[in-house]
N, C-alpha and C positions, 0 to 999 in steps of 0.2 A: 503493497497500499504505500503513496505515496504520500508524504506529508501534507502540499497541498491543497490536498482534496479534504483532509480534516485539520478542527482547529481543537487545542484544549477546552474538555466543557467549561474548564471554569472560566474564561473568555470568552463564551457563546453571550450573547444577550438579543432578546426580544424585541423589538420594537413595535409602535405599535399601530395604529390608525386612523385613524377618525370614521365614520360611518361613510361618508361622502369616498375615502382613498379605498375605501374596501373594492363600494359600489363602485368606481372605477378601474383594480384590479380583478375583479370575479367578470366585473367586461370583459375585459384584455382578454382574460383563460376563453370565452366565448360562451362563458353564458349569461341567459338574460335574465336586464335586472329592472325593473319598476320602480319609478319614484313615485310616489302616491303621498298627503298630506304631509311631504318632511322628510317623508320618511322612504327604506330601498327595502322592494320586494324582493322576494323569489320564487318563483312557480316549485314548489319539490316532486311531487309529481302530477303528471296530466291533470288539471282544474285546483291545484291547491295551491296554496302562498301564504308563504308565513314573512315578516321580519328576513333583510342579511343578516341582521345585529340578533343574535339570537336573546341579548339579555333585556335589549331598548325594551324602556319602559314608555308605551305611548298610554297619552290621552283619546279617553273612547274617541273620543270626534276625528283624529291618527285610525283609531284599532274600526277600520272599515274597508270594504270590498275592493281591495287598489285593482280590480278593471273590470271591463263592462260586465261579464257573466266566468266566475266561476262556481265550481261544485264547495267549497269552503275557502275555509281562511283561520287562520285561530293568532295569536300576538299574545304577548302580556302587558300586562294592564299596570297605570300604572297603583300604587294603593286608594288616592282618592278616589278615584274612576272603578276598587277591586266588586260594587253593588252591581256593574252593568258585567262581571262575568260570565259564563255560562259553562265551564271547563277548566284547568287548569293546564298549569304547565313546568314540570319539574324543577330546577336547580339549588345543585348546593351550592352552596357560596361558602367557603375560605373566612372566615369573619374578621380571626385576626393572623392576616398571611404574615406579620416580621418576627411570629414564636412557633409558627410552622415547624417541624423538626421532627426525624429521627424518632424523638423520646416521648412523642406524643401518639405511634407506630404500636403496637400490642408485641408483645416478650419475640411471641413467634416470626409477626411480621417480619420485624424487625434480624432476627435469624434468617430467614429469608434474603434478605433483601446483604446483608453481611456473607453470605457464601454468594451469592449471586457479585456481589464488589473482588470477589476472591478471581470466581473467572473472565468477568466482562471488566470491558477496559471504555469507555465514554467518550463518545468524539463526538465535539458539529459537525458535521456536513458543509462540504464548501462546496463542491464536484459532483455533477453525476456519476463517473463513472465506474461509480465501489453499487449503484444503485442499478447501476446499468447490467455486470457482468452478477452483481448477487441478490438482487432486490424482487424479480420475477416470482424467485421459488421461498422469497419470507414474505410476500403479497396470497402465492395459491394456500404456503403452510395457514396462516392466520385465517383465506374461506375457508378451509378447509377443519380448522376448532372448534371458530366462532359461527360460521352459517352465514353469516351477515349481511358479508360480501356477493357480490354478482362478481367471477370471478372474470377477467379481462384476458384476453387472450393474449402472448408477447407478445404480439408489433402494438395492438394500443399502448400495451403499456408502458413499453419504453416512448411511444409517442405522449404518454403524459408525462414524462422527463423533461421533457423542451420548458426550459424556463424554473420547473421545480427547485431544483439546488438555486438558482442563479438571485433567486429575489430575493431581496433585499427584506421581503414581509414576511419568509415564513421561519423558521427555523427549525435546523431539521440536527435531531440525535441519532450518535447507532453504536449498536454495542457486539464490541466486536469478541471471538472468542478466537484467538490467536490472530488470525490474517480472514477470519470466514465472517460474514455479518449476518449476525445471532438476532439481531432484529430491527427494525430502525420506526420511531418517529417521531413525526414534525407536528407546528402549530403556533399562530399566526395569534393577535391581539389586536381588535380592533374596543374604543376609549369611547 
């Protein structure tokens, strides 16, 4: 592995985007994004819409159907509009982030993490080479294990890596066991 494509995880930085920057990024990636009542919306499955920013709290006036015809839509409402809600969106909020650490995990989880840390080295990925070489097998394994993902063809997977790693908007962490990719995760932040 070339040191050029990975950085020490302690130097990793997750850059935050505004909702508008996120909408522009999604549009650049070919996604359909709609601006409605000052919020950006996306079609999740045919005919169903939700705000692009999952945690955005909308007023009852903003949380209206973003297109003239849709099967449905969902959005989180502001606390002041909670009585207008007809459902819920589960959200887990880390309210004490500054004190978040391994000490809050159970002894069993801490043990598993220590075992993992002995076997796996974690880095920030900065070029697509490793994912092009070994990432598809990880996607296949995850799809089989979780039965959540729709398995892309290898050609589709490789095409999806275009601009995936180079984006300064996304942080990608990889776990290496020796020279072998054990897994990877990506994330982004929207304020």
